[in-house]
C-alpha positions as CSV (number, residue, x, y, z in Angstrom):
1,X,19.5,-8.0,-12.1
2,X,18.2,-11.0,-10.0
3,X,14.8,-11.7,-9.1
4,X,13.0,-12.5,-5.7
5,X,10.4,-15.4,-6.1
6,X,9.2,-16.4,-2.5
7,X,6.5,-16.0,-0.3
8,X,6.8,-13.7,2.5
9,X,6.8,-16.5,5.0
10,X,9.6,-18.2,3.3
11,X,11.8,-15.2,3.3
12,X,11.0,-14.6,7.2
13,X,11.7,-18.3,7.7
14,X,15.0,-18.4,5.9
15,X,16.3,-15.3,7.7
16,X,17.9,-15.2,11.3
17,X,15.8,-13.0,13.6
18,X,17.4,-9.3,13.8
19,X,16.2,-6.3,15.6
20,X,15.1,-3.9,13.0
21,X,13.4,-1.5,15.4
22,X,15.4,1.5,14.3
23,X,14.4,1.2,10.5
24,X,11.1,0.5,11.5
25,X,10.7,3.6,13.5
26,X,12.2,5.7,10.5
27,X,9.6,3.9,8.3
28,X,6.5,4.8,10.5
29,X,7.8,8.3,10.8
30,X,8.0,8.5,7.0
31,X,4.4,7.3,6.3
32,X,2.8,9.3,9.1
33,X,4.3,12.5,7.4
34,X,3.0,11.3,4.1
35,X,-0.5,10.7,5.5
36,X,-0.2,14.0,6.9
37,X,0.6,15.4,3.7
38,X,-2.5,13.8,2.3
39,X,-4.5,15.0,5.0
40,X,-3.6,18.9,4.0
41,X,-5.2,18.2,0.9
42,X,-8.2,16.1,1.8
43,X,-11.0,16.1,4.6
44,X,-10.5,12.9,6.4
45,X,-12.7,11.3,9.1
46,X,-11.4,8.2,11.2
47,X,-14.0,5.6,10.5
48,X,-15.2,4.2,13.9
49,X,-14.8,0.6,12.9
50,X,-11.0,0.9,13.4
51,X,-10.8,3.0,16.6
52,X,-10.2,-0.1,18.7
53,X,-7.5,-1.0,16.3
54,X,-5.2,1.9,17.1
55,X,-3.2,-0.4,19.2
56,X,-3.5,-4.2,19.3
57,X,-1.2,-7.0,20.4
58,X,1.5,-6.0,23.3
59,X,4.7,-4.5,21.9
60,X,6.5,-4.9,25.2
61,X,6.1,-8.9,24.6
62,X,5.6,-9.8,21.2
63,X,3.8,-8.9,17.9
64,X,1.5,-5.9,18.0
65,X,0.0,-3.6,15.5
66,X,-1.9,-0.4,14.5
67,X,-4.7,0.2,11.9
68,X,-6.5,3.2,11.2
69,X,-8.8,3.8,8.4
70,X,-10.2,7.4,7.2
71,X,-12.8,8.3,4.8
72,X,-14.0,11.5,3.6
73,X,-16.0,13.5,0.6
74,X,-13.1,12.5,-1.7
75,X,-11.5,9.7,-0.3
76,X,-13.5,6.4,-0.1
77,X,-10.8,4.6,2.1
78,X,-7.4,5.5,3.3
79,X,-5.5,2.9,5.4
80,X,-2.3,3.7,7.7
81,X,-1.3,0.7,9.5
82,X,1.7,-1.7,10.5
83,X,2.0,-5.1,12.0
84,X,4.6,-7.2,13.2
85,X,7.5,-7.4,15.8
86,X,10.3,-5.4,14.8
87,X,12.6,-6.9,17.6
88,X,12.4,-10.2,15.7
89,X,12.9,-8.8,12.0
90,X,9.6,-8.6,10.8
91,X,7.1,-5.7,10.1
92,X,4.9,-4.6,7.3
93,X,3.6,-1.0,7.0
94,X,0.9,0.4,4.6
95,X,-0.2,3.6,3.4
96,X,-3.0,3.3,0.9
97,X,-5.7,5.9,-0.2
98,X,-8.5,5.0,-2.5
99,X,-10.4,7.7,-3.9
100,X,-14.0,8.4,-4.3
101,X,-15.7,7.8,-7.7
102,X,-15.8,11.7,-8.7
103,X,-12.4,11.2,-10.7
104,X,-10.9,8.1,-12.4
105,X,-7.4,9.1,-10.9
106,X,-5.5,6.0,-10.0
107,X,-5.6,4.8,-6.2
108,X,-2.3,5.4,-4.3
109,X,-0.9,2.2,-3.1
110,X,2.1,1.7,-1.0
111,X,3.8,-0.7,1.5
112,X,7.0,-1.2,3.3
113,X,8.2,-4.5,4.4
114,X,11.3,-5.9,6.9
115,X,12.1,-9.5,7.1
116,X,14.8,-8.2,8.1
117,X,15.9,-7.3,4.5
118,X,14.0,-4.1,3.0
119,X,11.2,-4.5,0.5
120,X,8.9,-1.8,-0.7
121,X,6.2,-1.4,-3.1
122,X,4.4,2.0,-4.7
123,X,2.0,2.2,-7.7
124,X,-1.1,3.8,-9.0
125,X,-3.8,1.3,-8.9
126,X,-5.7,1.8,-12.1
127,X,-9.3,2.6,-12.4
128,X,-9.9,1.0,-15.8
129,X,-8.5,-1.0,-18.6
130,X,-5.1,0.0,-19.7
131,X,-5.0,-1.6,-22.6
132,X,-8.4,-0.8,-23.7
133,X,-8.3,2.7,-22.8
134,X,-4.9,4.0,-24.3
135,X,-5.9,7.5,-23.5
136,X,-6.1,6.5,-19.6
137,X,-2.7,4.7,-20.0
138,X,-0.9,7.9,-21.7
139,X,-2.2,10.2,-19.3
140,X,-1.3,8.3,-16.0
141,X,1.5,5.7,-16.9
142,X,3.4,6.6,-20.2
143,X,5.7,9.2,-18.7
144,X,6.4,6.7,-16.0
145,X,7.9,4.2,-18.3
146,X,11.5,5.8,-19.0
147,X,12.1,6.4,-15.1
148,X,10.9,2.9,-14.3
149,X,13.3,1.2,-16.7
150,X,16.1,3.6,-15.5
151,X,15.5,2.8,-11.8
152,X,16.1,-1.1,-12.7
153,X,19.5,-0.2,-14.5
154,X,20.8,2.5,-11.8
155,X,20.0,0.6,-8.6
156,X,21.7,-2.8,-8.7
157,X,21.1,-3.5,-5.1
158,X,17.2,-3.4,-5.6
159,X,15.8,-7.0,-6.8
160,X,12.6,-7.3,-8.5
161,X,10.1,-9.1,-6.4
162,X,7.9,-11.3,-8.4
163,X,4.9,-12.6,-6.3
164,X,4.2,-16.1,-6.4
165,X,0.5,-15.5,-6.6
166,X,-0.6,-14.5,-10.2
167,X,-3.7,-12.7,-9.0
168,X,-1.4,-10.3,-7.1
169,X,1.0,-10.0,-10.0
170,X,-2.2,-9.1,-12.1
171,X,-2.8,-6.3,-9.8
172,X,0.5,-4.4,-10.5
173,X,0.6,-1.9,-13.1
174,X,3.5,-1.9,-15.6
175,X,5.3,0.8,-13.9
176,X,4.8,-0.3,-10.3
177,X,7.7,-0.5,-8.0
178,X,8.2,-3.9,-6.3
179,X,11.6,-4.4,-4.8
180,X,13.6,-6.3,-2.2
181,X,16.9,-4.6,-1.0
182,X,19.7,-4.5,1.5
183,X,18.4,-1.7,4.1
184,X,21.6,0.2,3.9
185,X,21.4,4.1,4.4
186,X,21.7,5.1,0.6
187,X,18.9,2.3,-0.3
188,X,16.6,3.7,2.6
189,X,17.2,7.2,1.4
190,X,16.1,5.9,-2.3
191,X,12.9,4.6,-1.0
192,X,12.1,7.6,0.9
193,X,12.7,9.9,-2.1
194,X,10.6,7.9,-4.5
195,X,7.7,7.1,-2.2
196,X,7.5,10.9,-1.3
197,X,7.7,11.8,-5.2
198,X,5.0,9.3,-5.9
199,X,2.6,10.8,-3.4
200,X,3.3,14.4,-4.6
201,X,2.7,13.4,-8.3
202,X,-0.5,11.6,-7.1
203,X,-1.7,14.6,-5.4
204,X,-1.0,16.6,-8.7
205,X,-3.1,14.3,-10.6
206,X,-6.1,14.8,-8.3
207,X,-6.1,18.6,-8.5
208,X,-5.6,18.4,-12.4
209,X,-8.5,15.7,-12.6
210,X,-11.6,16.2,-14.8
211,X,-15.0,15.2,-13.0
212,X,-16.5,11.8,-13.7
213,X,-20.0,12.1,-15.2
214,X,-22.6,11.5,-12.6
215,X,-24.1,8.5,-14.3
216,X,-20.8,6.6,-14.4
217,X,-19.8,7.2,-10.7
218,X,-21.9,4.2,-9.2
219,X,-20.1,1.8,-11.6
220,X,-16.8,3.3,-10.9
221,X,-17.3,2.9,-7.1
222,X,-18.6,-0.6,-7.3
223,X,-15.3,-1.7,-9.4
224,X,-13.3,0.3,-6.8
225,X,-14.6,-1.9,-3.9
226,X,-14.5,-5.1,-5.7
227,X,-10.5,-4.7,-6.3
228,X,-9.8,-3.3,-2.9
229,X,-11.7,-6.5,-1.2
230,X,-10.0,-9.0,-3.6
231,X,-6.6,-7.5,-3.1
232,X,-7.1,-7.5,0.7
233,X,-8.6,-10.9,0.9
234,X,-6.0,-12.8,-1.7
235,X,-2.7,-11.3,-0.1
236,X,-0.7,-14.1,0.5
237,X,1.1,-12.2,3.3
238,X,-2.0,-12.6,5.4
239,X,-0.7,-16.0,6.6
240,X,1.8,-13.9,8.8
241,X,-1.1,-12.1,10.4
242,X,-2.4,-15.5,11.4
243,X,0.9,-16.8,12.4
244,X,0.9,-14.0,14.9
245,X,-2.5,-13.3,16.0
246,X,-4.7,-16.1,14.8
247,X,-7.5,-16.4,12.1
248,X,-10.0,-14.4,13.8
249,X,-8.2,-11.2,14.3
250,X,-6.5,-11.4,11.2
251,X,-9.8,-11.8,9.3
252,X,-10.9,-8.7,11.2
253,X,-7.7,-6.8,9.9
254,X,-8.2,-7.7,6.3
255,X,-12.0,-6.6,6.5
256,X,-10.6,-3.2,8.0
257,X,-8.3,-3.1,4.9
258,X,-11.3,-3.0,2.6
259,X,-13.7,-1.7,4.8
260,X,-15.9,-4.5,5.3
261,X,-16.9,-3.1,8.8
262,X,-17.0,0.4,8.1
263,X,-19.7,2.8,9.8
264,X,-19.3,6.0,7.7
265,X,-20.8,6.2,4.2
266,X,-18.8,5.8,1.1
267,X,-18.7,9.1,-1.0
268,X,-20.9,9.6,-4.0
269,X,-19.1,12.2,-5.5
């Protein structure tokens, strides 16, 4: 299997402009449905800091986007967003859910990208040291090892994506899915099936989780916020936002990804 080792802007610049509106609409519906599935399980409230980001840019004439962030008694920060211009071949969609400190279940991370080839990422973001805490690894990651290895063997159309940024590589669990692929019907179906299964697995983990001792929750919440902020601020794809909307709006969007301007309080568990 080959490997993709490029920055996002390099992939975009190396490909002709292609209208990907149809696939974008399909993926937007997919993430909207998965967000609704999560909302069935959790009490969620839209944070007022993102209300005016419901629609930005001008989809009729160029790049645009949408970003909504939610919080609740069990959810620290859930982000449902997209950014780009599907008529020119680039769009980036996110659905991430960061849990409160009442449990140690991994956070849910997922993203879909068209450039105009396809790319997807889904992972359980660890809440601790996977090497130092073997029991945590065994509980949430060990069973994913065989399916992860099988996916690499069974789906030759999917090319492993290696970020050129070491920090981003370090943020992935050992069973993260991070691939580029031709957006054919079978491949799109594969991504939808896998993403849906991962969300259902994550919801099952939450339902089966044991509570974190009260004395440990403050430290866990602080760690979660550091990780979320670092990932958002160090994402090399932020350069695409600056290209489309300039540094001021891009910085605000990045803050929205980690909750830098949030109004509602964080859950204390």
